[in-house]
N, CA and C atoms of all chains as a GROMACS GRO file, in nm:
protein
  633
    1MET      N    1  14.878   5.482  15.243
    1MET     CA    2  14.920   5.612  15.239
    1MET      C    3  15.071   5.635  15.253
    2ASN      N    4  15.133   5.700  15.150
    2ASN     CA    5  15.242   5.730  15.173
    2ASN      C    6  15.288   5.891  15.162
    3GLY      N    7  15.404   5.929  15.192
    3GLY     CA    8  15.424   6.074  15.205
    3GLY      C    9  15.384   6.145  15.056
    4TRP      N   10  15.394   6.096  14.945
    4TRP     CA   11  15.334   6.145  14.822
    4TRP      C   12  15.210   6.156  14.852
    5LEU      N   13  15.119   6.064  14.877
    5LEU     CA   14  14.973   6.067  14.869
    5LEU      C   15  14.912   6.174  14.985
    6TRP      N   16  14.998   6.175  15.086
    6TRP     CA   17  14.965   6.270  15.200
    6TRP      C   18  14.971   6.423  15.131
    7THR      N   19  15.090   6.438  15.070
    7THR     CA   20  15.122   6.588  15.012
    7THR      C   21  15.000   6.608  14.928
    8ALA      N   22  14.976   6.527  14.834
    8ALA     CA   23  14.871   6.550  14.735
    8ALA      C   24  14.747   6.570  14.808
    9THR      N   25  14.679   6.531  14.917
    9THR     CA   26  14.576   6.520  14.976
    9THR      C   27  14.583   6.664  15.043
   10VAL      N   28  14.715   6.692  15.113
   10VAL     CA   29  14.704   6.843  15.180
   10VAL      C   30  14.696   6.948  15.077
   11LEU      N   31  14.761   6.920  14.937
   11LEU     CA   32  14.743   7.036  14.857
   11LEU      C   33  14.618   7.037  14.790
   12LEU      N   34  14.585   6.918  14.786
   12LEU     CA   35  14.405   6.933  14.714
   12LEU      C   36  14.326   7.006  14.807
   13ALA      N   37  14.332   6.973  14.943
   13ALA     CA   38  14.242   7.050  15.038
   13ALA      C   39  14.290   7.188  15.054
   14VAL      N   40  14.419   7.229  15.060
   14VAL     CA   41  14.476   7.348  15.110
   14VAL      C   42  14.492   7.446  14.991
   15GLY      N   43  14.495   7.406  14.842
   15GLY     CA   44  14.513   7.451  14.717
   15GLY      C   45  14.407   7.444  14.659
   16PHE      N   46  14.316   7.381  14.644
   16PHE     CA   47  14.229   7.351  14.550
   16PHE      C   48  14.076   7.396  14.617
   17GLY      N   49  14.081   7.340  14.755
   17GLY     CA   50  13.965   7.397  14.836
   17GLY      C   51  13.918   7.554  14.817
   18PRO      N   52  14.008   7.616  14.849
   18PRO     CA   53  13.979   7.756  14.840
   18PRO      C   54  13.953   7.820  14.700
   19VAL      N   55  14.032   7.734  14.610
   19VAL     CA   56  13.981   7.773  14.460
   19VAL      C   57  13.860   7.758  14.439
   20VAL      N   58  13.790   7.636  14.473
   20VAL     CA   59  13.634   7.608  14.462
   20VAL      C   60  13.586   7.720  14.510
   21TRP      N   61  13.606   7.769  14.622
   21TRP     CA   62  13.540   7.881  14.688
   21TRP      C   63  13.544   7.987  14.613
   22ALA      N   64  13.661   8.046  14.595
   22ALA     CA   65  13.712   8.168  14.506
   22ALA      C   66  13.660   8.171  14.354
   23VAL      N   67  13.637   8.039  14.280
   23VAL     CA   68  13.554   8.047  14.152
   23VAL      C   69  13.405   8.070  14.176
   24ALA      N   70  13.333   8.022  14.301
   24ALA     CA   71  13.222   8.021  14.295
   24ALA      C   72  13.149   8.149  14.345
   25THR      N   73  13.223   8.224  14.426
   25THR     CA   74  13.196   8.381  14.478
   25THR      C   75  13.258   8.486  14.433
   26GLY      N   76  13.236   8.601  14.465
   26GLY     CA   77  13.310   8.729  14.435
   26GLY      C   78  13.314   8.800  14.290
   27PRO      N   79  13.414   8.861  14.267
   27PRO     CA   80  13.397   8.966  14.145
   27PRO      C   81  13.468   8.872  14.047
   28VAL      N   82  13.440   8.914  13.928
   28VAL     CA   83  13.476   8.825  13.805
   28VAL      C   84  13.642   8.803  13.804
   29GLY      N   85  13.707   8.913  13.820
   29GLY     CA   86  13.862   8.903  13.842
   29GLY      C   87  13.928   8.813  13.923
   30ARG      N   88  13.853   8.798  14.042
   30ARG     CA   89  13.887   8.690  14.151
   30ARG      C   90  13.883   8.551  14.102
   31ARG      N   91  13.747   8.556  14.036
   31ARG     CA   92  13.715   8.399  13.962
   31ARG      C   93  13.818   8.351  13.880
   32VAL      N   94  13.840   8.441  13.793
   32VAL     CA   95  13.950   8.405  13.677
   32VAL      C   96  14.086   8.369  13.732
   33VAL      N   97  14.141   8.459  13.834
   33VAL     CA   98  14.276   8.428  13.898
   33VAL      C   99  14.279   8.293  13.970
   34ALA      N  100  14.143   8.264  14.028
   34ALA     CA  101  14.134   8.149  14.106
   34ALA      C  102  14.149   8.018  14.018
   35GLN      N  103  14.058   8.020  13.922
   35GLN     CA  104  14.062   7.914  13.823
   35GLN      C  105  14.163   7.906  13.757
   36ASN      N  106  14.250   7.999  13.714
   36ASN     CA  107  14.397   7.991  13.667
   36ASN      C  108  14.483   7.915  13.770
   37PHE      N  109  14.473   7.975  13.919
   37PHE     CA  110  14.538   7.903  14.005
   37PHE      C  111  14.521   7.739  14.005
   38GLY      N  112  14.393   7.728  14.025
   38GLY     CA  113  14.339   7.590  14.035
   38GLY      C  114  14.407   7.466  13.929
   39THR      N  115  14.453   7.555  13.789
   39THR     CA  116  14.523   7.453  13.731
   39THR      C  117  14.659   7.405  13.752
   40SER      N  118  14.703   7.500  13.826
   40SER     CA  119  14.864   7.486  13.880
   40SER      C  120  14.834   7.368  14.009
   41ALA      N  121  14.744   7.378  14.085
   41ALA     CA  122  14.740   7.311  14.193
   41ALA      C  123  14.688   7.164  14.185
   42VAL      N  124  14.602   7.142  14.046
   42VAL     CA  125  14.554   7.015  14.003
   42VAL      C  126  14.677   6.931  13.952
   43CYS      N  127  14.754   6.999  13.869
   43CYS     CA  128  14.848   6.966  13.779
   43CYS      C  129  14.961   6.917  13.865
   44LEU      N  130  15.001   6.993  13.987
   44LEU     CA  131  15.075   6.927  14.091
   44LEU      C  132  15.022   6.823  14.170
   45VAL      N  133  14.912   6.815  14.191
   45VAL     CA  134  14.844   6.689  14.251
   45VAL      C  135  14.876   6.578  14.178
   46MET      N  136  14.851   6.597  14.042
   46MET     CA  137  14.860   6.459  13.928
   46MET      C  138  15.009   6.436  13.948
   47LEU      N  139  15.112   6.508  13.942
   47LEU     CA  140  15.247   6.482  13.966
   47LEU      C  141  15.274   6.403  14.064
   48LEU      N  142  15.222   6.440  14.198
   48LEU     CA  143  15.275   6.360  14.317
   48LEU      C  144  15.160   6.242  14.322
   49LEU      N  145  15.026   6.235  14.281
   49LEU     CA  146  14.965   6.134  14.279
   49LEU      C  147  15.039   6.002  14.160
   50ALA      N  148  15.111   6.068  14.064
   50ALA     CA  149  15.193   5.944  13.967
   50ALA      C  150  15.303   5.906  14.048
   51GLN      N  151  15.380   5.963  14.127
   51GLN     CA  152  15.482   5.921  14.238
   51GLN      C  153  15.398   5.862  14.319
   52GLY      N  154  15.312   5.873  14.405
   52GLY     CA  155  15.265   5.806  14.498
   52GLY      C  156  15.216   5.685  14.473
   53TYR      N  157  15.143   5.691  14.337
   53TYR     CA  158  15.081   5.543  14.308
   53TYR      C  159  15.173   5.467  14.218
   54GLN      N  160  15.278   5.499  14.180
   54GLN     CA  161  15.393   5.446  14.114
   54GLN      C  162  15.340   5.443  13.977
   55ARG      N  163  15.227   5.538  13.903
   55ARG     CA  164  15.195   5.507  13.770
   55ARG      C  165  15.240   5.650  13.706
   56PRO      N  166  15.353   5.600  13.607
   56PRO     CA  167  15.390   5.732  13.554
   56PRO      C  168  15.314   5.790  13.441
   57SER      N  169  15.203   5.705  13.397
   57SER     CA  170  15.103   5.735  13.309
   57SER      C  171  15.024   5.874  13.355
   58TYR      N  172  15.008   5.888  13.502
   58TYR     CA  173  14.935   5.994  13.560
   58TYR      C  174  15.002   6.132  13.528
   59THR      N  175  15.154   6.143  13.475
   59THR     CA  176  15.221   6.239  13.450
   59THR      C  177  15.166   6.294  13.328
   60ASP      N  178  15.117   6.223  13.235
   60ASP     CA  179  15.065   6.268  13.116
   60ASP      C  180  14.949   6.386  13.131
   61LEU      N  181  14.852   6.347  13.226
   61LEU     CA  182  14.747   6.429  13.289
   61LEU      C  183  14.810   6.548  13.334
   62ALA      N  184  14.911   6.562  13.390
   62ALA     CA  185  14.986   6.682  13.444
   62ALA      C  186  15.020   6.765  13.325
   63LEU      N  187  15.059   6.687  13.205
   63LEU     CA  188  15.147   6.753  13.131
   63LEU      C  189  15.018   6.808  13.018
   64VAL      N  190  14.929   6.739  13.000
   64VAL     CA  191  14.801   6.814  12.916
   64VAL      C  192  14.746   6.922  12.999
   65LEU      N  193  14.758   6.914  13.128
   65LEU     CA  194  14.682   7.016  13.199
   65LEU      C  195  14.764   7.138  13.203
   66ALA      N  196  14.880   7.129  13.219
   66ALA     CA  197  14.993   7.229  13.216
   66ALA      C  198  14.995   7.318  13.065
   67VAL      N  199  14.941   7.219  12.964
   67VAL     CA  200  14.955   7.319  12.830
   67VAL      C  201  14.788   7.372  12.798
   68LEU      N  202  14.708   7.285  12.856
   68LEU     CA  203  14.549   7.336  12.813
   68LEU      C  204  14.523   7.444  12.901
   69GLY      N  205  14.548   7.452  13.035
   69GLY     CA  206  14.490   7.518  13.146
   69GLY      C  207  14.517   7.676  13.115
   70PRO      N  208  14.651   7.714  13.101
   70PRO     CA  209  14.682   7.838  13.054
   70PRO      C  210  14.607   7.905  12.942
   71VAL      N  211  14.586   7.788  12.832
   71VAL     CA  212  14.525   7.839  12.693
   71VAL      C  213  14.378   7.887  12.736
   72GLY      N  214  14.311   7.814  12.854
   72GLY     CA  215  14.189   7.816  12.877
   72GLY      C  216  14.168   7.967  12.947
   73THR      N  217  14.274   7.991  13.024
   73THR     CA  218  14.260   8.128  13.104
   73THR      C  219  14.288   8.248  12.989
   74LEU      N  220  14.371   8.213  12.891
   74LEU     CA  221  14.389   8.311  12.800
   74LEU      C  222  14.243   8.345  12.721
   75VAL      N  223  14.188   8.248  12.706
   75VAL     CA  224  14.056   8.265  12.645
   75VAL      C  225  13.953   8.365  12.748
   76TYR      N  226  13.949   8.327  12.849
   76TYR     CA  227  13.893   8.406  12.975
   76TYR      C  228  13.920   8.547  12.947
   77ALA      N  229  14.059   8.557  12.960
   77ALA     CA  230  14.103   8.708  12.958
   77ALA      C  231  14.059   8.775  12.852
   78ARG      N  232  14.042   8.689  12.728
   78ARG     CA  233  14.021   8.811  12.601
   78ARG      C  234  13.859   8.803  12.618
   79LEU      N  235  13.799   8.705  12.676
   79LEU     CA  236  13.638   8.730  12.657
   79LEU      C  237  13.618   8.847  12.756
   80LEU      N  238  13.674   8.809  12.869
   80LEU     CA  239  13.643   8.941  12.983
   80LEU      C  240  13.718   9.040  12.995
   81ALA      N  241  13.764   9.072  12.878
   81ALA     CA  242  13.869   9.179  12.897
   81ALA      C  243  13.798   9.313  12.937
   82ASP      N  244  13.681   9.321  12.865
   82ASP     CA  245  13.617   9.451  12.922
   82ASP      C  246  13.570   9.473  13.045
   83ASP      N  247  13.548   9.349  13.108
   83ASP     CA  248  13.495   9.357  13.255
   83ASP      C  249  13.629   9.364  13.338
   84LEU      N  250  13.738   9.296  13.292
   84LEU     CA  251  13.858   9.309  13.368
   84LEU      C  252  13.930   9.441  13.381
   85SER      N  253  13.908   9.500  13.292
   85SER     CA  254  14.000   9.638  13.257
   85SER      C  255  13.977   9.736  13.338
   86PRO      N  256  13.851   9.764  13.388
   86PRO     CA  257  13.848   9.896  13.518
   86PRO      C  258  13.940   9.844  13.608
   87HIS      N  259  13.927   9.713  13.692
   87HIS     CA  260  13.999   9.692  13.805
   87HIS      C  261  14.061   9.563  13.775
   88PRO      N  262  14.199   9.552  13.701
   88PRO     CA  263  14.259   9.451  13.678
   88PRO      C  264  14.324   9.381  13.790
   89PRO      N  265  14.274   9.249  13.806
   89PRO     CA  266  14.319   9.179  13.921
   89PRO      C  267  14.480   9.158  13.963
   90HIS      N  268  14.514   9.178  14.087
   90HIS     CA  269  14.643   9.164  14.108
   90HIS      C  270  14.673   8.995  14.106
   91THR      N  271  14.780   8.966  14.040
   91THR     CA  272  14.809   8.791  14.035
   91THR      C  273  14.975   8.785  14.083
   92ASN      N  274  15.046   8.866  14.108
   92ASN     CA  275  15.208   8.851  14.128
   92ASN      C  276  15.196   8.743  14.236
   93LEU      N  277  15.145   8.793  14.361
   93LEU     CA  278  15.166   8.709  14.488
   93LEU      C  279  15.140   8.536  14.468
   94LEU      N  280  14.984   8.507  14.374
   94LEU     CA  281  14.945   8.397  14.356
   94LEU      C  282  15.053   8.335  14.278
   95THR      N  283  15.083   8.392  14.157
   95THR     CA  284  15.176   8.348  14.068
   95THR      C  285  15.320   8.302  14.124
   96ALA      N  286  15.372   8.400  14.212
   96ALA     CA  287  15.490   8.338  14.277
   96ALA      C  288  15.478   8.233  14.375
   97ALA      N  289  15.377   8.204  14.412
   97ALA     CA  290  15.324   8.095  14.530
   97ALA      C  291  15.321   7.994  14.430
   98ALA      N  292  15.255   7.991  14.321
   98ALA     CA  293  15.234   7.889  14.245
   98ALA      C  294  15.391   7.836  14.182
   99ALA      N  295  15.480   7.916  14.130
   99ALA     CA  296  15.591   7.900  14.082
   99ALA      C  297  15.688   7.821  14.166
  100LEU      N  298  15.657   7.869  14.294
  100LEU     CA  299  15.739   7.813  14.403
  100LEU      C  300  15.705   7.668  14.420
  101ALA      N  301  15.573   7.654  14.452
  101ALA     CA  302  15.531   7.532  14.472
  101ALA      C  303  15.552   7.420  14.362
  102THR      N  304  15.546   7.478  14.229
  102THR     CA  305  15.571   7.400  14.104
  102THR      C  306  15.720   7.346  14.133
  103THR      N  307  15.808   7.454  14.135
  103THR     CA  308  15.925   7.412  14.184
  103THR      C  309  15.982   7.299  14.273
  104ALA      N  310  15.897   7.345  14.385
  104ALA     CA  311  15.916   7.215  14.516
  104ALA      C  312  15.907   7.088  14.468
  105VAL      N  313  15.762   7.087  14.412
  105VAL     CA  314  15.721   6.948  14.383
  105VAL      C  315  15.805   6.860  14.278
  106VAL      N  316  15.820   6.962  14.161
  106VAL     CA  317  15.907   6.917  14.038
  106VAL      C  318  16.028   6.870  14.090
  107VAL      N  319  16.103   6.923  14.181
  107VAL     CA  320  16.213   6.874  14.254
  107VAL      C  321  16.221   6.771  14.308
  108ALA      N  322  16.139   6.755  14.388
  108ALA     CA  323  16.108   6.639  14.498
  108ALA      C  324  16.096   6.524  14.399
  109VAL      N  325  15.988   6.528  14.310
  109VAL     CA  326  15.963   6.397  14.208
  109VAL      C  327  16.096   6.366  14.145
  110CYS      N  328  16.165   6.466  14.080
  110CYS     CA  329  16.281   6.441  14.010
  110CYS      C  330  16.370   6.375  14.098
  111ALA      N  331  16.387   6.394  14.201
  111ALA     CA  332  16.497   6.337  14.299
  111ALA      C  333  16.418   6.204  14.332
  112ALA      N  334  16.309   6.174  14.313
  112ALA     CA  335  16.280   6.038  14.362
  112ALA      C  336  16.265   5.922  14.218
  113THR      N  337  16.243   6.018  14.118
  113THR     CA  338  16.264   5.940  13.975
  113THR      C  339  16.384   5.915  13.926
  114GLY      N  340  16.505   5.993  13.969
  114GLY     CA  341  16.631   5.951  13.896
  114GLY      C  342  16.653   5.982  13.751
  115PRO      N  343  16.787   6.000  13.727
  115PRO     CA  344  16.802   6.054  13.593
  115PRO      C  345  16.732   5.994  13.497
  116GLY      N  346  16.710   6.016  13.377
  116GLY     CA  347  16.632   5.940  13.266
  116GLY      C  348  16.572   6.021  13.201
  117ARG      N  349  16.478   6.004  13.099
  117ARG     CA  350  16.399   6.033  13.009
  117ARG      C  351  16.255   6.103  13.083
  118ALA      N  352  16.230   6.014  13.198
  118ALA     CA  353  16.115   6.049  13.269
  118ALA      C  354  16.131   6.189  13.347
  119MET      N  355  16.279   6.188  13.380
  119MET     CA  356  16.301   6.324  13.458
  119MET      C  357  16.280   6.441  13.370
  120VAL      N  358  16.336   6.446  13.248
  120VAL     CA  359  16.336   6.547  13.162
  120VAL      C  360  16.169   6.558  13.125
  121LYS      N  361  16.093   6.472  13.104
  121LYS     CA  362  15.959   6.480  13.107
  121LYS      C  363  15.904   6.576  13.210
  122LEU      N  364  15.948   6.541  13.352
  122LEU     CA  365  15.881   6.601  13.446
  122LEU      C  366  15.924   6.730  13.445
  123LEU      N  367  16.074   6.782  13.414
  123LEU     CA  368  16.135   6.909  13.394
  123LEU      C  369  16.027   6.983  13.288
  124VAL      N  370  16.039   6.940  13.172
  124VAL     CA  371  15.962   6.998  13.058
  124VAL      C  372  15.801   7.012  13.110
  125THR      N  373  15.751   6.924  13.183
  125THR     CA  374  15.581   6.961  13.249
  125THR      C  375  15.606   7.097  13.351
  126GLY      N  376  15.720   7.086  13.425
  126GLY     CA  377  15.717   7.200  13.526
  126GLY      C  378  15.734   7.328  13.464
  127ALA      N  379  15.831   7.308  13.359
  127ALA     CA  380  15.875   7.453  13.272
  127ALA      C  381  15.734   7.489  13.218
  128LEU      N  382  15.656   7.416  13.160
  128LEU     CA  383  15.533   7.469  13.077
  128LEU      C  384  15.457   7.508  13.188
  129LEU      N  385  15.407   7.431  13.302
  129LEU     CA  386  15.334   7.487  13.388
  129LEU      C  387  15.364   7.653  13.440
  130VAL      N  388  15.488   7.649  13.486
  130VAL     CA  389  15.553   7.788  13.531
  130VAL      C  390  15.545   7.901  13.441
  131ALA      N  391  15.588   7.853  13.323
  131ALA     CA  392  15.563   7.964  13.189
  131ALA      C  393  15.448   7.998  13.162
  132GLY      N  394  15.320   7.892  13.162
  132GLY     CA  395  15.201   7.907  13.098
  132GLY      C  396  15.109   7.987  13.191
  133ASN      N  397  15.154   7.961  13.359
  133ASN     CA  398  15.104   8.036  13.476
  133ASN      C  399  15.144   8.194  13.454
  134VAL      N  400  15.252   8.203  13.419
  134VAL     CA  401  15.312   8.368  13.422
  134VAL      C  402  15.247   8.427  13.305
  135ILE      N  403  15.236   8.386  13.187
  135ILE     CA  404  15.189   8.415  13.075
  135ILE      C  405  15.022   8.463  13.115
  136ALA      N  406  14.976   8.333  13.142
  136ALA     CA  407  14.833   8.351  13.165
  136ALA      C  408  14.786   8.480  13.274
  137SER      N  409  14.856   8.480  13.370
  137SER     CA  410  14.863   8.572  13.506
  137SER      C  411  14.868   8.707  13.416
  138ARG      N  412  14.970   8.736  13.357
  138ARG     CA  413  14.987   8.850  13.304
  138ARG      C  414  14.873   8.904  13.228
  139ALA      N  415  14.833   8.820  13.135
  139ALA     CA  416  14.725   8.843  13.055
  139ALA      C  417  14.590   8.890  13.119
  140VAL      N  418  14.563   8.827  13.234
  140VAL     CA  419  14.437   8.868  13.324
  140VAL      C  420  14.461   8.985  13.391
  141SER      N  421  14.620   9.007  13.433
  141SER     CA  422  14.611   9.123  13.487
  141SER      C  423  14.642   9.251  13.410
  142GLY      N  424  14.609   9.231  13.261
  142GLY     CA  425  14.614   9.357  13.168
  142GLY      C  426  14.738   9.393  13.115
  143GLY      N  427  14.844   9.291  13.122
  143GLY     CA  428  14.982   9.317  13.112
  143GLY      C  429  14.990   9.319  12.950
  144TYR      N  430  14.914   9.241  12.875
  144TYR     CA  431  14.907   9.258  12.720
  144TYR      C  432  14.832   9.348  12.633
  145ARG      N  433  14.744   9.433  12.751
  145ARG     CA  434  14.665   9.524  12.681
  145ARG      C  435  14.693   9.615  12.555
  146ASN      N  436  14.832   9.682  12.588
  146ASN     CA  437  14.904   9.760  12.465
  146ASN      C  438  14.943   9.685  12.363
  147ALA      N  439  14.967   9.582  12.353
  147ALA     CA  440  15.011   9.511  12.262
  147ALA      C  441  14.869   9.480  12.176
  148GLU      N  442  14.776   9.451  12.235
  148GLU     CA  443  14.642   9.400  12.194
  148GLU      C  444  14.576   9.491  12.096
  149ALA      N  445  14.603   9.631  12.173
  149ALA     CA  446  14.541   9.752  12.100
  149ALA      C  447  14.621   9.772  11.978
  150THR      N  448  14.748   9.775  11.964
  150THR     CA  449  14.803   9.806  11.865
  150THR      C  450  14.776   9.679  11.731
  151SER      N  451  14.773   9.587  11.793
  151SER     CA  452  14.740   9.458  11.667
  151SER      C  453  14.609   9.464  11.628
  152HIS      N  454  14.518   9.531  11.699
  152HIS     CA  455  14.359   9.555  11.641
  152HIS      C  456  14.372   9.678  11.576
  153GLY      N  457  14.476   9.746  11.565
  153GLY     CA  458  14.481   9.872  11.485
  153GLY      C  459  14.416   9.981  11.561
  154MET      N  460  16.702   8.244   9.732
  154MET     CA  461  16.783   8.136   9.787
  154MET      C  462  16.822   8.158   9.932
  155GLY      N  463  16.859   8.266   9.976
  155GLY     CA  464  16.859   8.316  10.114
  155GLY      C  465  16.742   8.269  10.197
  156ARG      N  466  16.627   8.316  10.146
  156ARG     CA  467  16.506   8.292  10.209
  156ARG      C  468  16.460   8.155  10.236
  157ALA      N  469  16.498   8.069  10.101
  157ALA     CA  470  16.456   7.936  10.113
  157ALA      C  471  16.564   7.883  10.236
  158ALA      N  472  16.683   7.897  10.239
  158ALA     CA  473  16.782   7.861  10.326
  158ALA      C  474  16.718   7.889  10.468
  159ALA      N  475  16.666   8.007  10.478
  159ALA     CA  476  16.624   8.047  10.597
  159ALA      C  477  16.514   7.949  10.681
  160VAL      N  478  16.392   7.943  10.566
  160VAL     CA  479  16.293   7.868  10.614
  160VAL      C  480  16.326   7.726  10.604
  161THR      N  481  16.400   7.664  10.537
  161THR     CA  482  16.473   7.535  10.560
  161THR      C  483  16.518   7.521  10.697
  162ALA      N  484  16.615   7.606  10.730
  162ALA     CA  485  16.683   7.612  10.894
  162ALA      C  486  16.567   7.634  10.999
  163GLU      N  487  16.475   7.709  10.967
  163GLU     CA  488  16.377   7.708  11.083
  163GLU      C  489  16.281   7.590  11.082
  164LEU      N  490  16.267   7.521  10.983
  164LEU     CA  491  16.168   7.382  10.969
  164LEU      C  492  16.274   7.289  11.053
  165LEU      N  493  16.390   7.289  11.024
  165LEU     CA  494  16.462   7.204  11.064
  165LEU      C  495  16.498   7.207  11.236
  166ALA      N  496  16.500   7.328  11.283
  166ALA     CA  497  16.488   7.344  11.422
  166ALA      C  498  16.391   7.311  11.498
  167TRP      N  499  16.260   7.314  11.443
  167TRP     CA  500  16.134   7.307  11.502
  167TRP      C  501  16.124   7.160  11.482
  168TRP      N  502  16.157   7.096  11.380
  168TRP     CA  503  16.138   6.944  11.378
  168TRP      C  504  16.256   6.895  11.471
  169LEU      N  505  16.370   6.916  11.482
  169LEU     CA  506  16.443   6.884  11.590
  169LEU      C  507  16.392   6.899  11.724
  170LEU      N  508  16.327   7.012  11.762
  170LEU     CA  509  16.289   7.040  11.900
  170LEU      C  510  16.172   6.949  11.919
  171LEU      N  511  16.049   6.954  11.818
  171LEU     CA  512  15.957   6.853  11.853
  171LEU      C  513  15.981   6.728  11.858
  172MET      N  514  16.088   6.677  11.775
  172MET     CA  515  16.121   6.512  11.766
  172MET      C  516  16.181   6.501  11.915
  173ALA      N  517  16.266   6.565  11.951
  173ALA     CA  518  16.310   6.545  12.099
  173ALA      C  519  16.207   6.528  12.208
  174ALA      N  520  16.083   6.646  12.182
  174ALA     CA  521  15.994   6.628  12.286
  174ALA      C  522  15.938   6.494  12.260
  175TRP      N  523  15.920   6.455  12.153
  175TRP     CA  524  15.828   6.320  12.127
  175TRP      C  525  15.912   6.212  12.189
  176LEU      N  526  16.048   6.210  12.190
  176LEU     CA  527  16.103   6.108  12.231
  176LEU      C  528  16.130   6.111  12.372
  177VAL      N  529  16.110   6.214  12.436
  177VAL     CA  530  16.104   6.228  12.567
  177VAL      C  531  15.943   6.188  12.648
  178PHE      N  532  15.864   6.215  12.597
  178PHE     CA  533  15.738   6.207  12.639
  178PHE      C  534  15.688   6.048  12.598
  179ILE      N  535  15.715   5.974  12.491
  179ILE     CA  536  15.682   5.837  12.493
  179ILE      C  537  15.728   5.742  12.583
  180SER      N  538  15.657   5.626  12.611
  180SER     CA  539  15.687   5.540  12.728
  180SER      C  540  15.833   5.442  12.679
  181THR      N  541  15.774   5.361  12.556
  181THR     CA  542  15.904   5.309  12.506
  181THR      C  543  15.943   5.330  12.365
  182VAL      N  544  16.051   5.364  12.340
  182VAL     CA  545  16.146   5.395  12.254
  182VAL      C  546  16.177   5.264  12.125
  183ASP      N  547  16.079   5.274  12.046
  183ASP     CA  548  16.130   5.164  11.913
  183ASP      C  549  16.124   5.237  11.786
  184ALA      N  550  16.133   5.171  11.668
  184ALA     CA  551  16.151   5.255  11.536
  184ALA      C  552  16.032   5.274  11.493
  185LEU      N  553  15.897   5.206  11.507
  185LEU     CA  554  15.771   5.261  11.470
  185LEU      C  555  15.737   5.383  11.524
  186GLU      N  556  15.770   5.386  11.673
  186GLU     CA  557  15.735   5.530  11.752
  186GLU      C  558  15.824   5.635  11.687
  187GLY      N  559  15.921   5.586  11.641
  187GLY     CA  560  16.020   5.698  11.592
  187GLY      C  561  15.952   5.745  11.441
  188PHE      N  562  15.918   5.659  11.368
  188PHE     CA  563  15.853   5.682  11.237
  188PHE      C  564  15.751   5.794  11.239
  189VAL      N  565  15.684   5.743  11.353
  189VAL     CA  566  15.539   5.815  11.384
  189VAL      C  567  15.580   5.930  11.433
  190GLY      N  568  15.657   5.932  11.504
  190GLY     CA  569  15.707   6.078  11.590
  190GLY      C  570  15.764   6.202  11.471
  191ALA      N  571  15.858   6.111  11.374
  191ALA     CA  572  15.921   6.166  11.260
  191ALA      C  573  15.816   6.264  11.194
  192GLY      N  574  15.718   6.170  11.147
  192GLY     CA  575  15.587   6.264  11.081
  192GLY      C  576  15.508   6.351  11.138
  193CYS      N  577  15.465   6.331  11.283
  193CYS     CA  578  15.410   6.434  11.356
  193CYS      C  579  15.492   6.543  11.397
  194ALA      N  580  15.628   6.537  11.399
  194ALA     CA  581  15.722   6.625  11.415
  194ALA      C  582  15.719   6.740  11.312
  195LEU      N  583  15.737   6.661  11.162
  195LEU     CA  584  15.706   6.731  11.052
  195LEU      C  585  15.576   6.831  11.046
  196LEU      N  586  15.483   6.774  11.063
  196LEU     CA  587  15.349   6.833  11.060
  196LEU      C  588  15.365   6.966  11.149
  197GLY      N  589  15.396   6.936  11.276
  197GLY     CA  590  15.420   7.021  11.391
  197GLY      C  591  15.511   7.121  11.358
  198ALA      N  592  15.619   7.110  11.291
  198ALA     CA  593  15.730   7.205  11.234
  198ALA      C  594  15.661   7.287  11.124
  199LEU      N  595  15.575   7.233  11.033
  199LEU     CA  596  15.497   7.318  10.940
  199LEU      C  597  15.417   7.406  10.995
  200ALA      N  598  15.340   7.360  11.097
  200ALA     CA  599  15.234   7.444  11.162
  200ALA      C  600  15.321   7.544  11.244
  201ALA      N  601  15.407   7.527  11.297
  201ALA     CA  602  15.501   7.601  11.386
  201ALA      C  603  15.554   7.732  11.299
  202CYS      N  604  15.622   7.691  11.202
  202CYS     CA  605  15.679   7.776  11.081
  202CYS      C  606  15.540   7.876  11.052
  203GLY      N  607  15.444   7.826  10.980
  203GLY     CA  608  15.314   7.892  10.949
  203GLY      C  609  15.296   7.998  11.048
  204ALA      N  610  15.280   7.950  11.192
  204ALA     CA  611  15.211   8.030  11.295
  204ALA      C  612  15.322   8.155  11.313
  205ARG      N  613  15.440   8.128  11.333
  205ARG     CA  614  15.564   8.217  11.344
  205ARG      C  615  15.542   8.328  11.239
  206ARG      N  616  15.536   8.314  11.118
  206ARG     CA  617  15.515   8.361  10.984
  206ARG      C  618  15.372   8.462  10.994
  207ALA      N  619  15.279   8.407  11.045
  207ALA     CA  620  15.149   8.492  11.067
  207ALA      C  621  15.153   8.590  11.167
  208MET      N  622  15.220   8.550  11.277
  208MET     CA  623  15.262   8.637  11.378
  208MET      C  624  15.361   8.780  11.348
  209GLY      N  625  15.464   8.711  11.276
  209GLY     CA  626  15.560   8.832  11.227
  209GLY      C  627  15.511   8.923  11.128
  210GLU      N  628  15.413   8.888  11.037
  210GLU     CA  629  15.411   8.968  10.949
  210GLU      C  630  15.257   9.072  10.980
  211ARG      N  631  15.212   9.043  11.080
  211ARG     CA  632  15.079   9.149  11.117
  211ARG      C  633  15.095   9.289  11.125
   0.00000   0.00000   0.00000
């Protein structure tokens, strides 16, 4: 066990443990927000494991998750729009926490990787993760409802 | 003429962006990967142009 694996384990327990609980219980708004946060947590765990095991191919999993996770949340936001609109969930704090954690992990892994193509790949993955999380969170909390109303006449 | 030039410029911009992403994401850079990447980037660029036009014209 090195520092990367310890960090990944702690993140999995502290970040993903509550996500499983929040996804399985409570109102629908909280469940959607929790599964959106779960994407970020697992993505960061993958980045840390790639560094911990010295297997750069694990980064691909993080990349795929960073792209597909927010898309999944957008599907939920679209299908559950009627259930979410009376009480749109607050996502600002969790989005900020996810962005902060992503920045910290990506900077640390980049520092360990050193300059090169691998570092650019990590930065792109981190940027996709943060951007996807912000867009998906805004969609869940009803930020695009006006645009949606105009697009459907 | 102006419209064709604009579409070509947009296609080229998307192709350059996608080709750069391809070169960053692959593990080993060689000629074959370059050819495959160029083809995939062209397909992606066409799709991106189409998607952007579909969004812009609604």
